[in-house]
matplotlib code that plots the C-alpha trace (Angstrom):
import matplotlib.pyplot as plt

x = [0.4, 3.1, 4.4, 1.2, 0.2, 3.7, 3.1, -0.2, 1.1, 3.7, 1.9, -1.3, -1.9, -1.7, -4.3, -6.4, -6.5, -7.0, -10.4, -11.9, -11.1, -12.6, -15.8, -16.3, -15.7, -17.7, -20.6, -20.6, -20.6, -23.0, -25.3, -24.5, -25.3, -28.6, -29.8, -31.3, -32.4, -34.5, -36.3, -37.3, -38.9, -38.6, -38.8, -38.4, -40.3, -43.2, -46.6, -47.0, -43.8, -45.5, -48.6, -46.6, -45.3, -48.4, -49.9, -46.5, -47.3, -51.1, -51.0, -50.0, -53.4, -53.1, -49.6, -48.8, -49.4, -52.6, -53.3, -56.6, -58.0, -60.5, -63.3, -65.5, -68.5, -68.2, -71.4, -74.6, -77.0, -74.3, -73.6, -70.6, -73.5, -74.7, -74.0, -71.9, -69.4, -69.9, -68.7, -65.9, -64.5, -65.2, -63.6, -60.6, -60.5, -60.2, -56.9, -55.4, -56.1, -53.9, -51.2, -48.0, -47.6, -50.8, -52.7, -56.0, -58.4, -61.3, -64.7, -67.5, -70.1, -69.8, -71.4, -74.2, -75.3, -75.5, -77.8, -75.8, -74.9, -71.3, -69.5, -66.9, -69.5, -69.8, -73.3, -74.2, -72.9, -70.9, -67.3, -66.2, -62.8, -61.0, -58.2, -55.6, -53.1, -49.8, -47.6, -45.1, -43.9, -42.8, -39.0, -40.4, -42.6, -41.4, -42.3, -43.0, -45.3, -47.0, -47.0, -48.6, -51.7, -51.8, -51.7, -54.4, -56.7, -56.2, -57.2, -60.8, -61.2, -62.7, -64.7, -67.4, -65.2, -62.4, -59.8, -57.0, -54.6, -53.7, -51.1, -47.3, -46.6, -48.6, -46.6, -43.2, -44.5, -44.4, -41.0, -39.0, -35.6, -32.8, -31.3, -33.2, -32.4, -28.6, -28.4, -29.7, -27.9, -24.5, -25.6, -26.5, -23.1, -20.9, -22.9, -22.0, -18.5, -18.0, -19.4, -16.8, -13.9, -14.4, -13.0, -14.7, -12.0, -11.9, -15.4, -15.6, -13.1, -14.9, -18.0, -15.7, -14.4, -17.7, -18.8, -16.1, -16.5, -20.3, -20.4, -18.1, -19.6, -23.5, -22.5, -20.5, -23.8, -25.8, -23.3, -23.0, -26.9, -26.4, -24.3, -26.2, -29.8, -29.7, -33.1, -34.2, -33.9, -30.4, -29.0, -31.1, -29.5, -26.2, -26.6, -27.8, -25.3, -22.3, -22.7, -22.6, -19.9, -17.8, -18.1, -17.2, -14.1, -12.9, -13.3, -11.6, -8.5, -8.7, -8.7, -6.2, -4.4, -5.0, -4.0, -0.6, 0.0, -0.9, 2.0, 4.4, 4.5, 5.1, 2.3, 3.8, 4.6, 1.4, -0.6, 1.7, 0.7, -3.1, -3.2, -0.9, -3.2, -6.8, -6.4, -5.8, -8.9, -10.7, -10.0, -10.7, -13.8, -15.1, -13.8, -16.2, -19.2, -18.7, -18.6, -21.7, -23.3, -22.1, -23.5, -27.1, -25.7, -26.7, -30.0, -29.7, -32.5, -31.8, -33.5, -31.5, -28.0, -28.5, -29.1, -26.1, -23.3, -24.6, -24.2, -21.0, -19.7, -20.5, -18.9, -15.5, -15.4, -15.5, -12.8, -10.6, -11.0, -10.7, -7.2, -5.9, -7.4, -7.6, -4.0, -3.3, -5.8, -3.7, -0.8, -1.6, -0.1, -3.5, -5.5, -3.5, -2.7, -6.7, -7.7, -7.7, -9.9, -7.6, -8.1, -6.4, -3.7, -3.0, -2.6, -0.2, 2.2, 2.0, 2.5, 4.1, 3.0, 0.3, 1.6, 0.4, -3.1, -6.3, -8.3, -12.0, -15.2, -14.5, -11.6, -14.0, -16.5, -13.7, -12.7, -16.6, -16.4, -13.5, -15.1, -18.4, -18.2, -20.6, -24.1, -23.0, -23.2, -26.6, -27.5, -27.0, -28.7, -31.9, -32.4, -31.5, -34.0, -36.8, -36.3, -36.0, -39.3, -41.5, -39.3, -40.6, -44.1, -42.7, -44.8, -43.2, -44.8, -44.6, -46.8, -49.7, -51.2, -52.7, -49.7, -48.8, -49.0, -52.5, -51.7, -50.7, -53.0, -52.5, -53.5, -56.8, -57.5, -56.8, -59.1, -62.0, -61.7, -61.7, -64.8, -66.7, -65.8, -64.5, -61.1, -60.0, -60.5, -57.1, -55.4, -57.5, -55.9, -55.6, -55.8, -54.0, -54.8, -53.1, -55.4, -54.4, -57.1, -60.3, -62.6, -60.2, -61.8, -65.1, -64.0, -63.0, -66.8, -67.4, -63.7, -65.0, -68.2, -66.1, -63.8, -67.0, -68.5, -65.5, -66.5, -63.4, -64.0, -66.4, -66.8, -64.5, -65.5, -63.9, -62.2, -64.2, -61.8, -60.8, -62.1, -58.9, -57.0, -54.6, -54.6, -57.8, -58.1, -60.3, -60.2, -60.9, -61.8, -60.8, -63.3, -60.1, -57.2, -54.0, -51.6, -54.2, -53.4, -56.9, -55.6, -52.7, -54.5, -57.0, -53.8, -52.7, -56.3, -56.3, -53.2, -53.6, -57.1, -59.4, -57.4, -56.0, -59.9, -60.3, -57.3, -58.2, -59.3, -58.2, -54.9, -55.0, -52.5, -53.7, -51.4, -52.3, -50.8, -51.3, -49.3, -50.9, -49.5, -46.0, -45.7, -47.1, -44.1, -41.5, -42.4, -41.9, -38.9, -37.0, -38.1, -36.1, -33.0, -32.6, -30.8, -28.2, -27.5, -27.0, -24.7, -22.5, -22.1, -21.7, -19.1, -16.9, -17.3, -16.1, -13.0, -12.2, -12.2, -10.2, -7.8, -7.4, -7.1, -5.8, -8.9, -11.9, -13.7, -13.5, -15.3, -17.5, -18.8, -19.0, -20.9, -23.7, -23.8, -24.4, -27.6, -28.7, -28.5, -30.2, -32.7, -33.4, -33.7, -36.3, -38.1, -37.7, -39.3, -42.1, -43.2, -43.5, -44.4, -46.3, -47.9, -48.6, -47.1, -46.5, -46.0, -49.3, -48.7, -44.9, -46.4, -45.3, -48.6, -50.9, -49.7, -48.9, -46.4, -42.7, -41.3, -40.0, -36.8, -35.6, -34.4, -31.8, -30.8, -30.6, -28.4, -26.4, -25.7, -25.8, -23.5, -21.1, -21.6, -21.3, -18.1, -17.1, -17.3, -15.9, -13.1, -12.3, -12.8, -10.8, -8.2, -7.2, -7.3, -5.3, -2.6, -1.9, -2.6, 0.3, 2.6, 1.8, 0.0, -1.9, -5.6, -7.3, -5.1, -5.7, -9.5, -9.7, -7.2, -8.7, -12.1, -11.0, -9.8, -12.0, -15.3, -15.5, -15.2, -17.4, -20.2, -19.7, -19.7, -22.6, -24.3, -23.6, -25.0, -28.1, -28.5, -28.1, -30.6, -33.3, -33.1, -34.4, -37.4, -38.2, -38.5, -42.0, -41.0, -42.7, -40.0, -37.1, -38.3, -38.5, -34.8, -33.6, -35.2, -34.0, -30.5, -30.5, -32.0, -29.3, -26.4, -27.7, -28.0, -24.7, -22.4, -24.0, -25.3, -23.1, -19.8, -19.7, -21.3, -21.4, -18.3, -16.0, -17.5, -17.2, -13.9, -13.0, -14.5, -12.4, -8.9, -6.7, -8.7, -10.1, -6.6, -6.5, -6.0, -5.2, -1.5, -2.5, -4.7, -2.5, 0.0, -2.5, -3.8, -2.1, -1.1, -2.6, -2.2, -5.4, -3.9, -0.2, 2.8, 1.3, 4.7, 5.3, 7.0, 10.6, 10.1, 11.7, 8.0, 7.7, 6.6, 4.2, 5.9, 2.3, 1.6, 5.0, 7.1, 8.8, 9.2, 10.7, 12.8, 14.0, 14.8, 17.1, 19.0, 19.8, 20.6, 22.7, 24.2, 25.3, 27.0, 29.3, 30.1, 27.9, 26.2, 22.5, 21.1, 22.7, 21.3, 18.1, 18.7, 18.5, 15.4, 12.7, 10.5, 7.1, 9.3, 9.7]
y = [0.1, 2.5, 2.0, 2.9, 5.8, 7.2, 6.1, 8.1, 10.8, 11.5, 10.6, 12.7, 14.3, 10.8, 9.2, 12.4, 11.7, 7.7, 8.5, 11.4, 9.0, 6.0, 8.2, 10.0, 6.7, 4.1, 6.5, 7.8, 3.6, 2.6, 5.7, 4.5, 1.1, 1.6, -0.8, -4.4, -4.9, -8.0, -8.4, -11.9, -13.5, -17.0, -19.8, -23.3, -25.9, -24.0, -23.9, -20.4, -20.7, -23.8, -21.8, -19.0, -21.7, -23.1, -19.5, -18.6, -21.5, -19.7, -16.7, -13.4, -12.1, -14.8, -14.6, -10.9, -8.4, -6.9, -3.9, -1.6, 1.5, 2.7, 5.2, 6.2, 9.1, 11.9, 13.4, 12.8, 10.1, 9.9, 6.7, 5.0, 4.1, 7.6, 8.7, 11.4, 9.0, 6.0, 8.2, 9.4, 6.6, 4.2, 6.7, 6.5, 2.7, 2.6, 5.2, 2.8, -0.2, 1.4, 2.3, 0.6, -2.8, -2.7, -6.5, -5.6, -3.8, -5.0, -2.9, -3.2, -1.1, -3.9, -6.7, -4.1, -3.8, -7.0, -7.1, -8.8, -7.3, -6.8, -8.1, -5.0, -2.6, -2.2, -3.3, 0.7, 1.9, 4.1, 2.4, 0.4, -0.8, -2.1, -4.7, -3.7, -6.8, -6.0, -8.0, -9.7, -8.9, -6.0, -6.7, -6.7, -3.7, -0.6, 2.5, 5.2, 2.7, 2.4, 6.0, 6.5, 4.5, 6.1, 9.7, 8.8, 7.0, 10.6, 12.9, 12.1, 12.8, 16.0, 17.7, 14.8, 11.7, 10.5, 8.2, 6.0, 3.2, 0.2, -2.8, -3.6, -2.0, 1.0, 1.7, 1.5, 5.0, 6.6, 5.9, 8.6, 9.0, 8.5, 11.5, 14.0, 11.7, 11.4, 15.0, 15.9, 13.0, 14.7, 18.0, 16.8, 14.4, 18.0, 19.9, 16.9, 17.0, 20.7, 20.8, 17.6, 19.1, 23.0, 23.1, 23.4, 21.1, 18.6, 18.0, 18.2, 15.7, 12.4, 13.8, 14.0, 10.2, 9.3, 11.0, 9.1, 6.3, 5.4, 7.1, 4.9, 2.0, 2.8, 3.1, -0.7, -1.8, -0.8, -2.4, -5.6, -5.8, -7.1, -10.1, -10.6, -10.7, -7.6, -6.0, -2.6, -2.3, -2.7, 0.8, 2.4, -0.1, 0.4, 4.1, 4.0, 1.5, 3.5, 6.8, 6.5, 4.1, 5.7, 9.1, 7.1, 5.3, 8.6, 10.4, 7.7, 8.1, 11.7, 11.9, 9.9, 12.0, 15.0, 13.4, 12.8, 16.2, 17.6, 15.2, 16.6, 14.6, 15.8, 15.5, 12.8, 10.7, 11.5, 10.2, 7.3, 6.5, 7.2, 4.7, 2.1, 2.3, 3.6, 2.6, -1.0, -1.0, 0.5, -2.5, -4.7, -2.9, -2.8, -6.7, -7.6, -5.7, -7.3, -10.6, -9.8, -8.6, -11.4, -13.8, -13.2, -15.9, -18.5, -17.8, -18.8, -16.2, -13.9, -11.0, -11.3, -12.4, -9.6, -6.8, -8.2, -8.5, -4.6, -3.4, -5.1, -3.5, 0.1, -0.8, -2.1, 1.2, 3.5, 1.3, 1.9, 5.5, 6.0, 4.3, 5.7, 9.1, 10.1, 10.1, 11.4, 14.4, 15.0, 15.3, 18.8, 21.4, 23.7, 20.6, 19.0, 22.3, 23.2, 19.9, 21.4, 24.4, 27.8, 27.6, 24.0, 25.7, 28.5, 26.6, 24.3, 27.0, 28.4, 25.4, 23.1, 18.8, 18.2, 14.8, 12.9, 11.1, 12.8, 15.2, 16.3, 14.9, 11.2, 11.1, 12.2, 9.9, 6.7, 7.5, 7.3, 3.8, 2.8, 3.5, 2.5, -0.9, -2.7, 0.2, 0.8, -2.3, -3.2, 0.6, -0.7, -4.3, -3.1, -0.9, -3.2, -5.5, -3.3, -2.5, -6.3, -6.8, -5.7, -8.3, -11.1, -10.2, -9.8, -10.9, -11.4, -11.1, -8.1, -5.5, -4.9, -1.4, -0.8, -0.1, 2.8, 6.5, 7.6, 10.2, 7.3, 6.8, 2.9, 3.7, 5.2, 2.5, 0.1, 1.5, 2.1, -1.4, -2.5, -0.5, -1.4, -5.0, -6.3, -6.4, -9.7, -8.2, -6.7, -10.3, -12.8, -16.6, -18.1, -22.2, -23.2, -26.9, -28.9, -31.1, -34.8, -36.2, -34.4, -35.0, -33.5, -30.2, -31.1, -31.4, -27.4, -26.2, -28.6, -27.1, -23.5, -24.6, -26.3, -23.3, -20.7, -22.3, -22.2, -19.2, -17.1, -17.2, -14.1, -16.1, -18.4, -19.4, -21.4, -19.1, -19.8, -22.1, -23.0, -26.8, -28.8, -26.4, -28.1, -26.2, -24.3, -21.3, -20.9, -17.3, -17.1, -14.0, -14.2, -11.8, -10.8, -8.4, -10.0, -9.2, -10.3, -13.7, -15.3, -15.4, -17.0, -19.4, -20.0, -20.3, -23.2, -24.6, -24.8, -26.3, -29.0, -30.3, -28.4, -29.3, -32.8, -34.0, -32.4, -34.1, -37.3, -40.0, -37.7, -36.8, -33.1, -31.0, -28.2, -25.1, -22.0, -19.0, -15.3, -12.5, -13.1, -16.9, -15.9, -13.5, -15.9, -18.5, -16.0, -15.3, -18.8, -19.5, -16.6, -17.8, -21.1, -19.2, -16.9, -19.4, -20.5, -17.2, -15.7, -19.0, -18.2, -14.4, -14.4, -17.3, -15.6, -12.5, -14.4, -16.0, -12.7, -10.8, -13.9, -13.6, -9.6, -9.5, -12.8, -12.8, -15.3, -13.1, -9.6, -11.8, -13.5, -10.2, -8.4, -11.7, -11.5, -7.4, -7.6, -9.9, -7.7, -4.6, -6.9, -7.4, -3.9, -2.6, -5.4, -4.0, 0.0, -1.4, -3.5, -0.8, 1.9, -0.3, -3.3, -1.8, 1.6, 3.9, 7.1, 5.2, 6.9, 10.4, 10.2, 9.5, 6.2, 4.2, 2.2, -0.5, -3.8, -6.9, -6.3, -7.0, -10.8, -10.0, -7.3, -9.3, -11.0, -7.4, -5.8, -8.5, -8.8, -4.7, -4.8, -7.3, -5.2, -2.0, -3.1, -4.8, -1.3, 0.3, -2.9, -2.7, 0.7, 1.0, -2.2, -2.2, 1.0, -0.2, -3.2, -1.1, 0.3, -3.1, -4.5, -1.1, -1.1, -4.4, -2.4, -3.6, -0.5, 2.0, 0.1, 0.6, 4.1, 5.5, 3.3, 4.9, 8.2, 8.7, 6.7, 7.9, 11.2, 9.6, 7.1, 9.1, 11.3, 8.4, 7.1, 10.5, 10.9, 7.4, 8.3, 11.5, 9.6, 6.6, 8.9, 11.1, 8.2, 8.4, 11.5, 8.3, 7.5, 3.7, 2.0, -1.3, 1.6, 3.6, 0.3, -0.1, 3.4, 3.5, 0.0, 1.1, 4.3, 2.8, 0.0, 2.5, 4.7, 1.9, 0.3, 3.4, 5.4, 2.3, -0.7, 0.8, 3.4, 1.7, -1.9, -3.1, -1.0, -1.8, -5.3, -5.2, -3.2, -5.9, -8.8, -7.5, -9.3, -12.0, -9.7, -10.4, -14.3, -16.8, -20.4, -21.2, -23.8, -21.4, -18.8, -21.2, -22.4, -18.9, -16.8, -13.7, -10.4, -6.9, -4.7, -1.8, -1.7, -0.9, 2.2, 3.8, 7.2, 6.2, 7.6, 9.8, 13.0, 14.5, 18.3, 20.3, 22.8, 26.1, 27.6, 24.7, 24.1, 27.5, 27.1, 23.8, 23.7, 26.8, 24.4, 21.6, 23.6, 25.4, 21.3, 20.4, 23.4, 22.5, 18.8, 20.0, 22.5, 19.7, 22.4, 20.8, 20.4, 21.0, 24.6, 25.2, 24.2, 26.7, 29.2, 28.7, 30.4, 28.5, 28.6, 27.0, 23.8]
z = [-0.1, 0.8, -2.7, -3.9, -2.3, -3.2, -6.9, -7.1, -5.1, -7.6, -10.4, -9.7, -13.1, -14.7, -12.0, -12.3, -16.3, -16.0, -14.0, -16.0, -19.1, -17.2, -16.1, -19.1, -21.3, -19.5, -19.1, -22.5, -23.6, -21.2, -22.5, -26.1, -25.2, -22.7, -20.5, -20.3, -16.8, -16.4, -13.3, -12.9, -10.0, -11.5, -9.2, -10.8, -9.3, -7.5, -8.7, -9.9, -12.0, -13.5, -14.5, -15.8, -17.9, -19.1, -19.9, -22.0, -24.3, -25.2, -27.2, -26.0, -25.1, -22.6, -21.5, -21.5, -18.8, -18.1, -16.0, -15.8, -16.9, -14.0, -14.6, -11.6, -12.1, -9.2, -9.9, -8.2, -9.5, -12.5, -13.7, -16.1, -18.2, -19.2, -23.3, -22.5, -20.3, -22.6, -25.6, -24.5, -22.7, -25.9, -28.0, -25.3, -25.4, -29.1, -29.2, -26.3, -28.5, -31.1, -28.8, -29.8, -27.6, -26.8, -27.9, -26.5, -24.5, -23.2, -23.5, -21.1, -23.2, -26.0, -23.6, -22.6, -26.3, -26.9, -24.0, -21.5, -18.0, -17.9, -15.2, -15.6, -14.3, -10.2, -8.8, -8.6, -12.0, -10.8, -11.2, -14.2, -15.7, -18.8, -19.1, -21.2, -22.3, -23.6, -25.9, -23.3, -19.8, -17.5, -18.8, -22.8, -22.6, -22.9, -20.6, -23.1, -24.3, -20.3, -19.9, -23.6, -22.3, -19.2, -21.1, -23.2, -20.6, -18.8, -21.3, -20.8, -17.2, -15.9, -13.2, -13.5, -14.4, -12.5, -14.5, -12.8, -13.6, -11.8, -12.7, -12.3, -15.8, -14.6, -11.4, -13.3, -14.8, -11.1, -10.0, -9.8, -10.7, -8.2, -9.3, -6.8, -4.1, -4.9, -5.1, -1.8, -0.1, -1.4, -0.3, 3.3, 3.3, 2.7, 5.2, 7.6, 6.1, 6.9, 10.1, 10.9, 9.1, 9.0, 5.7, 2.4, 0.6, 3.3, 3.0, -1.0, -1.0, -0.1, -2.1, -5.3, -4.7, -4.5, -7.4, -9.4, -8.2, -8.3, -11.9, -13.2, -10.9, -12.3, -15.9, -15.4, -14.0, -17.1, -19.2, -17.3, -17.6, -21.6, -20.0, -16.9, -15.2, -13.3, -12.2, -12.2, -8.6, -8.6, -9.9, -7.0, -4.3, -5.7, -5.7, -2.1, -0.8, -3.0, -2.3, 1.9, 1.3, -1.0, 1.0, 4.6, 2.9, 1.7, 4.8, 6.9, 4.9, 4.7, 8.5, 9.0, 6.5, 8.7, 11.8, 10.4, 9.3, 12.6, 14.0, 11.8, 9.0, 5.4, 3.0, 0.9, 4.5, 5.4, 2.4, 2.5, 6.2, 6.0, 2.8, 4.7, 7.7, 7.3, 3.4, 4.4, 6.4, 3.6, 1.4, 4.0, 4.6, 1.0, 0.5, 3.2, 2.0, -1.3, -0.2, 1.8, -1.3, -3.4, -0.8, -2.3, -5.0, -2.7, -2.9, -6.4, -7.5, -10.3, -8.6, -5.7, -7.5, -10.2, -7.6, -5.4, -8.5, -9.1, -6.0, -5.4, -8.5, -7.4, -4.1, -5.6, -8.0, -4.9, -2.8, -6.2, -6.1, -2.4, -2.6, -6.2, -7.0, -3.4, -2.6, -6.0, -5.1, -1.9, -4.2, -5.2, -2.8, -2.7, -2.1, 0.5, 2.8, 2.5, 3.5, 7.5, 8.4, 8.9, 12.5, 12.5, 10.2, 12.4, 15.5, 13.8, 12.6, 16.3, 18.1, 15.8, 15.6, 18.1, 19.9, 23.1, 23.5, 21.5, 23.2, 22.6, 23.4, 22.1, 24.5, 27.1, 26.5, 25.8, 29.6, 30.7, 29.1, 30.9, 34.2, 33.7, 30.9, 32.8, 33.4, 29.4, 28.3, 30.1, 28.7, 25.3, 25.5, 27.0, 24.0, 21.3, 23.1, 22.8, 19.2, 18.4, 19.8, 17.0, 14.5, 16.5, 14.4, 10.9, 8.2, 5.2, 1.5, -1.3, -0.2, -3.4, -4.9, -1.8, -0.2, -2.4, -1.4, -1.5, -4.3, -7.0, -9.7, -9.1, -5.3, -6.6, -9.3, -6.5, -4.1, -6.7, -7.6, -4.2, -3.4, -7.0, -7.1, -3.7, -1.9, -3.8, -7.3, -7.2, -7.0, -8.9, -8.9, -12.0, -11.7, -14.9, -16.0, -18.2, -19.8, -20.4, -22.5, -24.3, -21.6, -18.8, -20.3, -19.3, -15.8, -15.5, -14.9, -12.1, -10.3, -10.5, -8.9, -6.1, -5.9, -6.1, -2.6, -0.8, 2.3, 1.1, -2.6, -4.2, -7.6, -9.3, -13.5, -16.0, -18.9, -22.4, -24.2, -27.9, -29.0, -28.7, -26.5, -24.1, -21.2, -19.1, -16.8, -13.6, -12.5, -8.8, -7.3, -3.1, -0.4, 0.8, -0.3, -2.0, 0.6, 3.4, 5.4, 4.3, 1.0, 1.6, 3.3, 0.5, -2.0, 0.3, 0.6, -2.9, -3.3, -0.1, -0.8, -3.5, -6.7, -6.0, -5.3, -8.6, -10.5, -8.5, -11.8, -14.3, -16.2, -15.7, -13.7, -12.0, -10.6, -9.0, -10.6, -10.7, -9.3, -5.6, -5.7, -7.1, -4.3, -1.5, -3.3, -3.6, 0.5, 1.0, -1.1, 0.5, 3.9, 3.3, 1.7, 4.8, 7.4, 4.1, 3.8, 7.1, 7.8, 4.9, 5.2, 8.8, 8.8, 5.8, 8.2, 11.6, 9.3, 7.6, 11.3, 13.1, 10.1, 10.5, 14.2, 15.4, 17.9, 19.0, 20.8, 18.5, 15.4, 17.7, 19.5, 15.7, 14.3, 17.5, 16.9, 13.3, 14.2, 16.5, 14.8, 12.0, 14.4, 15.8, 12.2, 10.9, 14.3, 13.0, 9.8, 11.2, 13.6, 10.6, 7.3, 9.0, 11.7, 10.1, 12.1, 10.2, 7.0, 5.2, 6.8, 5.4, 1.7, 2.0, 1.5, 4.1, 6.5, 5.2, 4.8, 4.8, 1.7, 0.9, -0.3, 1.9, 4.7, 2.3, 0.8, 4.1, 6.1, 3.1, 3.4, 7.4, 7.6, 5.0, 6.9, 10.5, 9.4, 8.2, 11.7, 13.6, 11.4, 11.6, 15.3, 16.2, 13.8, 15.6, 19.0, 17.6, 16.5, 19.7, 21.4, 19.2, 20.4, 23.8, 24.9, 27.2, 26.6, 28.5, 27.0, 23.3, 23.3, 24.9, 22.6, 19.6, 20.6, 21.2, 17.8, 15.4, 17.4, 16.2, 12.2, 12.4, 14.3, 11.2, 8.6, 10.2, 10.0, 6.8, 5.7, 7.5, 5.4, 2.1, 3.3, 4.1, 1.1, -0.9, 0.8, -1.8, -4.3, -2.7, -3.2, -0.6, -1.4, -1.3, 1.4, 3.7, 2.4, 3.5, 6.8, 7.3, 6.6, 8.6, 11.8, 11.4, 10.9, 13.7, 16.3, 14.8, 15.1, 18.2, 20.4, 19.5, 18.6, 20.7, 23.6, 23.5, 21.6, 23.9, 27.3, 26.4, 25.4, 28.6, 30.6, 28.4, 29.1, 27.3, 26.3, 23.2, 21.5, 22.5, 19.4, 20.6, 19.1, 16.6, 14.9, 14.4, 13.0, 10.3, 9.7, 7.2, 8.2, 7.4, 8.6, 8.4, 10.1, 9.0, 11.0, 12.1, 12.1, 10.6, 7.2, 6.4, 3.0, 1.6, 0.9, 1.5, 4.4, 4.3, 5.3, 5.7, 8.5, 10.3, 10.1, 13.5, 13.2, 10.2, 11.3, 14.1, 12.2, 9.5, 12.4, 14.0, 10.3, 9.7, 13.6, 12.6, 9.3, 11.1, 14.0, 16.7, 19.7, 18.5, 22.0, 22.2, 18.6, 20.1, 22.9, 20.8, 18.7, 20.2, 22.4, 19.9, 17.3, 19.1]

ax = plt.figure().add_subplot(projection="3d")
ax.plot(x, y, z, "-o")
ax.set_aspect("equal")
plt.show()
């Protein structure tokens, strides 16, 4: 690391040019090539997947995505069957049918014209809907085509006619760009850095590193989407994670650089020391984050695997920027000097290099922890235990559009359909049947009648099929909403008893499909994957920390605390989103289940971020322990020197994560609030209270590792040797004029064979 730091420092222009070319070139390539994101919830072997595969053997009208246009008359006594309403809506539906990508549009007025009662008109005549079928699924449909359908439908709305649209494709038109959230995140981070550093240049450096690293990383994700299955959610989460860790990693290195300069090192030597200590920790921490993210590959689900790969790419690029571009920028004298505030430069010029134990708020706090470790450890445990309680009642499922913000058209359409046709109308089940013989098709109406008689079913009917068809469909409309537990129970009842009885004595095979069944299956599969995933990630994290710190207790405590932090953060999510305490008032939608994929994604990121803070805190403690063999001092100094930077980094992370609430997407908001809560608890409660308290109580046992394990483990130094490097870098005369006067006088005395002590006595006291 020392050689890399020195090379980047001395070849600053080359490194800067490389990053500018890489950022612009990769961005241009990604823009020209475009993205190929693909969101796939494929779960081989599940009922819903088998049903989907059968539907795809039919024509486009059966296998394409379907969305709804819902209209509602507002005037007193007005009906959707009024002539004026019928004329304007029919004209609109004809225009929608001509939009590119649309293969079918139903018209409820056509049934009425034939003398039949339309099932698409509510019993009170105030609400009606049309089903719009697209050619293909969500990954194949162009967003511009969906937006054209929305614009065309909305054009007929007026003061007496409300028009709303629902469906998964429509939902995509309401998702905000991450641009505004990222910009606000950078601005919030800049404010925190200004308060922490007191220097505009010092505050800007971490932000610049994050911009270069994340900008390059997100462009690489776009390019990678052409060869890997990467979902549309991946770049959003990559931005969420990459921005936070990018700023944090640069902050850690810049802080160590500033401390080294205050201790009297030249700028070049300070960069070498910073990269050889904090830079090593950044590489190690970044590697653990990437490993945790890539742990999602263990689920063998493309949706999660692609998201993990995308986020890992973003983290890797910001780590690379931190250890190459940052030392290069610090090689510019004007930047290196202004990393410190004017006040700090004046103090250094007057008093010379700073030595001795750290002072300030965190130094005083570390002494409090040293004196009262048992009380503070108990306090931290109580706080975390209280927050974990809601996690015990977590319900994993995919929330439906009834949980969308109340101002969204999808939520309004959902509420209108529920009002006009019942809650279960928003999530119909599809019993897709593969016929073994021609006579099997005759059994379909009987199956529909049996299902329709179930207490939790509003109605069920067999969809008319052409003679000789090999596949039949029974549409089932539950009485309960798609995300309710009653609907899940109904799915299980159909699969467990109703369908097996219907299949008895026939050669047909029936599978329960539809979006509600898909979400149920996805939640079930995710619950089965979590134990393996947690075991792999926690196990690898334990081994890495044991390798780095030659200890059993340190990695064991880190693993346990990572799980505690995750449990407490899930408690916050359950309280807000599942219990509904504030979610609707924040514009994040009504109470509902927690997204089924959230635990795996959050656990992977939380383990990585928690490892970051553990590495930065304990690496400084370990460095002091190696030099002094005094555990109390090592823990105290480690906390005192890293407390401010860890809490500042955590505050930046919290601000960045909370900024993503602006996207008004429930899943992303759950993610943002969960990560913000986890980082806050991890940094302020676990790392500043529980970890140092336990390590003070454990004493030398913190650093115990059986000799036989020590012999077989390779040696890896995370914190470097911690000694000031020997170099010929310049000292800034603006920072250390008196110190330089003293050094030059001593050197002159040595050359003239004078006594250095006599020369030192002749130098003003403020110069020493």
